[in-house]
N, C-alpha and C positions, 0 to 999 in steps of 0.2 A: 411673235408674229401675230397679226390680226386674226381673230377667229370669228366666223359668222355665228350669230345667235339666231335661232328660229323660235318663234312663239309656238310652243307645242300645245298650248291650250286652245288654239284656234282650230276651226274645221279645216280639212285639207285644202279646200278651195280658197280659204282666206288666210293661209299662213303668211307671216311676215318675217323678213330677214333683215337684221341690222348688222353693221360691221363696226366692231370696236377698232378704231384706227390708232389709238395711242398717240405717239408723236408724229404720225404721218398725216399729211393733208391731201385730200383727193383733188385732182385737177380736172376730172371729168366724170360725170355720172350719166349713164344711159339705162333706161328701163323700157321694156317692150312687152307686148302681150297682155295689156290691161294693167293700169297703174292706179294706185290709190295712195295719196300722200296725206298724212295728218300732221298738222302743226298745232301742238297743244300749247296753251298759255302764250300764244303769239297774239298781240293786240287784245289780250284778256278774253279771247274767245277761240273756240276750236275752228280751225280752217281745214277744209277737206277739199283736195284737188283730185279729180279723176280724169283719166285720159287713156288713149290707146298706147301712146308713147310719151316718155319724158326724157328730155335731154338738157343737162345743166353743166355749166362750166363755172364752178365756184370762184376761181380767181377773177373772173369778169363780172360776177354777181348777176349772170343772165341765165334764164331757163326758158324752155319751150315745151308747152303741153300740146300734143296733137291728138285730135279726135279721130274717130273712124267713121266710115259712111254710116249715116243714120245714128251716130252716137258721138255728139260733140264733146270736146274737152269741157270740163266744168270746174269752177271754183265756188265753193259754198262757205259762207262765214255767217254762222247763226242762221237766221231765216233768210238772209240775202244770198243771191247766187247769180253768177254770170256764166254764159256759155258761148262757144263758137268753135269752128273747125280747128283753129289754132289760137293759142293764147301765148303771147310773148311777155315775159316778165323781166324787168331790169331793176333789181334791188338797189344798185348803185345810184341810178337816176331817179329812183322812186316812181317808176312808171310801169304801166302795163298796156298792152294793145291787143286788139282782136281784129286782124285784117279780114275783110269779108263780112258776111252776115252773122248776126248773133243776137242774144237777148240778155237783159239784165233785169232781175226781179229784186226789188228792195222794199223795205218797210221804213217809212219815215216815222220817227218816234212822235208820240203825243207831246205837245209843247205846253199844254195847260191853258193856252190862250185860244187861238182860232182852230186848233186841231186838238180836240178833246181825247181822241183815241188814235192809235197807230194807223197809218195810211199806207196800204199796199200799192206799189207802183210798178209798172212794167214798161221797159223801153226796148224796142226792137229796131234794128237797122239793117241795111243791105250792103253797104260798102266798107264799113269799119268803124272802130271806136278806139279812143285813146284816153288814158287817165294819167294825170300828173299829180302825185300826192303832195309835192312841195307847193304847187300852185292851187291845189284842190280844184282842178279843172278837168271836167270830162267833156269830150267832144264825140258826137255820134254823127255819122255821115251816110247819106243815101236812103231815101224813103224811110225816114225816122218816124216812128209812132210811139208817143209816150201816153200812157193811159193809166188812170186810177182804176184799180181792181175792186170795185164796190158792186153792190147790186145794180142791175141794169138801169134802174130809174135814176141812179146817182152817178152814172158813167160820165167821166170827163176825159177828153183826149185832145192831144195836140199832134199835128203832123207837120213835118218840115223836111227839107233836103239836108240841112245841117242844124244840129241842136248843140249848143254849148251850155253846159251847166256849171256854174261856179258854186262850189260848196263852201260851207264854213263850219268850223268846229264849234260845238256847243260850249259856252262858257262854263267853267267849273268842272269840266270833265277832262280826264287825262287824254292827251293827244293820242295815245296808243289805242284807245277804243274807237276813235274816229266816228262818233255819231254825227250825222250831218243834217242840216236843214237846207232846203232849196231857197235861194235868195229870190223868192217871188217868181221863179221861172215859170212862165206861162200860167201863172195863177194856181199852180198845183200845191 
């Protein structure tokens, strides 16, 4: 029978439990009371998701991260992170969505040409955002503000009701790492 394993080296507040399922397959996961999920070696970088609750149905490849008042659900991958009251993940369709307001902080890598050093970017929105990994298309809706996070004298920003950003994979880099360049979106 499956036996839970607890990380006894962790402090009591941060103990983790995993379940060795052997030949069994879970059909539903639920976690409440503050959740932290770490995916190691996924896309060649550590992904950390935090939320008040987590609800997943592995057979459908779907999961929902719910935040709490004043504590949104967050997904961080390297220096990049996104946040919203609810994050909907669909691994089968390779999409995620944040209904309602949220923010996305990302760092565009240096490209050795017109961008000599990494460029930090913040995008905020009011009505929702979606990302389709197959199409590499992000759509942000409602009072969208995209701004470069540089010193104030170098501040660049774009505001719109709807912002669609088509991304592209950088040549010569494995798809799993998904470094992206904006295709001239608003000159950023």
